N, C-alpha and C positions, 0 to 999 in steps of 0.2 A: 165624773165618768172615767172609767180605766179602759185604756186601749188594750185590745187583746194582744197578749204576746209581751206586754211591758209590765213588769212588776217591780215592787219596791224591794232592794237590797236582796237580790236573788243570789248573790256571790257567797258561797260558803267557805271560800278559801280564806284561812285565817291570815294570810300574808297579802291579801288584796289591798292594794293602795300604798303599801310599803315599798320603798325602794330597797335595793341591795345596800346602798350607802347608809341608809337609815339603820338597817338590821346591824351591819358591821359596826357602825358607831355606837349603837346601843350596847352591844356585846362587849365592846372595848371599854365603855364607860362603867359597865357593870363589873367585869372580870379583870380588866387591864390585859396588856399584851402578853404578859408571862403566862397568867392562868389560862388565857383564851389558847395560847400556843401548847399548854398541857392537855387542854379538853379536845383540841383538834390539832393534831401534829402535822401541820403544813408549814413549809418554809416562809410563806407570806406572813405567818404570825410568829415564827420564831427567829428569824434571821432578818434583822434591820426592818421590823414591820412598820407599815404606815397604812392609812386608810386607802390611799391612791394605789398602792402596789397591790393591796389585797383585792381591791375591786377588779383591777386589770386581770389577775389570776383568777379569781372567782368566776368572772363572766365567761372565761374560756374553758372552765374545767367543772362541767355539771356535777360530778360526784363530790368535789369539794363544796360546791355551793350548797348542795342538798344537805352536807352535814351541818353547814352554817345555819341554814334555815331551821334544820332540826334542832339544833342547840338553842337557837333563838326561841323556838316555840315551847321547848322544855323549860327554858329559863322563865319566859313570860308566864307559863301555867303554874309554875311552882313558886317562884318567888315575887314577881311583880304584880300578881293578881291578888295576894294576900292583904 
């Protein structure tokens, strides 16, 4: 018996359940810091990059976080799903 208003897996957000740290780590593993810095030209990726410093910047900067999330989704759809 299903309770009204509760359905299974209704969240259509492809990033649902992923942490920003998991996204950044996956991109770094896939591209490396140099290529990631070329893909998204922000200092946290190009000047002495680290996951910790990137997370600090991305959590405070919505436009940069959006670029990272967009690149992650594009990469996931084109490369990781093949």
